[in-house]
C-alpha positions, 0 to 999 in steps of 0.5 A, a space after each residue: 359521449 356523442 350520439 349520432 341520430 339519422 332522419 328516415 331513410 328513403 329508399 335505394 338511394 338513401 340507404 347507399 348514401 348512409 351506407 357510405 357515409 355513416 362511418 365518415 360521420 362518425 369519424 368526424 364527430 367522434 360518436 359513439 353510438 348511431 341511431 338511423 329511422 329506416 322504416 321507408 327503406 324499401 321502395 320508400 315503403 317500410 322495411 325488407 330483411 334484405 334491405 336491413 342485412 345490406 345496411 348492418 355492419 356499416 356503423 349503425 347500431 339501432 334502427 327505428 321505424 313508425 307507422 310503415 314498419 308492417 307495409 311490407 308484408 313479409 317483415 312481420 315474420 322477419 322482424 324478431 330475428 332482427 334485435 337491433 330493429 325496434 318498431 313502435 313500442 305503444 302499439 299492441 302487444 300482439 305485433 312481432 317485435 321489439 319497441 326498446 332495448 338496451 344497447 352497449 356502446 364502448 366501455 361496458 355501459 348501455 344506451 336506451 333507445 325507444 320507438 314512440 308512434 304518435 297519434 295526432 293526424 297518424 292514420 295508425 291505432 296506437 296506445 298513449 306514447 305518454 304513457 307509453 314513454 312513462 312506463 318504458 323511461 322507469 325501466 330503462 333508468 334503472 338500468 342506465 343513464 343513457 336514454 334516445 327516444 324516436 317519437 314517431 309523428 306528424 304534430 309538432 305539439 305532440 312531440 314538442 309536450 313529449 319532449 317536455 314531459 320527458 325532460 330531465 328523465 331520458 338523454 334525447 327526445 327526436 322527432 321523426 315521419 314528417 321528412 322536414 328538419 325543423 330548427 328548434 333543435 335546443 338542450 331543454 331546462 332539465 338536461 334532455 336534447 329535443 329537435 322535433 324532425 331530424 329530416 330525411 336522407 332523401 332527394 334534395 329535388 323532390 317532395 318528402 324523397 318522392 316524384 315531384 311531378 306526381 305529388 303536384 299532379 295529386 294535390 292539383 287534380 285530388 287524382 291518384 297518382 303513384 309516388 316514384 321515389 327519387 334515388 338521385 341527389 341525395 341530402 343526409 339530414 343527421 343530428 348530434 347528440 353530446 352527453 355527459 357522464 349521467 347522461 344529460 346533453 349538453 350540445 345538439 347539433 343538426 348537421 346535413 350533407 349532399 351525397 351523389 348517388 
């Protein structure tokens, strides 16, 4: 089985790129299941129900998120009605939504998907992702061999350590958040696919999907600036993971595609 994992989708341009390309990518790589991180889909900051509706039915089975999940105030109430969307699992239990779930695939099997938030260099209050992962994976592995973890985090060391912690217990640990794809995609000794960061679906001529001039101004002067999302000239970054019947990864392949929107 092949699983397609799409990096952070940024703004309307990223959304349009995913809508127009996912079906083709699923066919090209013979993918039975697709996950996409969409925490930046609403103007580059957060999620709205309208954005989720716009991306529903296009071939993405599960939407994951991260530290920007609550950037759009109305989404706090909307998330409970979207079973295909996961907020980070290792946050306060009082937060609405859920952080992991089981999702069907053709043939009657299920894929467990877990969304976790890192703590190193992250401006968020979250519980230990390692302890949360340990608890959740024990629960999911009683039902399915196929488990994919999205670790939304800044530090490469934290992501790599989590992958090693879960090696042999999950099918894949794939990183999001930095918007920059890393060159470390590999199958670990225990059969878990890993990539520190899958990258983004955002503008090639940008800084992490934002207007170059504004970001450079902020860094070079220390003065505040509004970071406008660049909506044209999109590059779609994703990773394809191949799993055997036991849920172990046999291959992991980063892919990208340039999309004019």
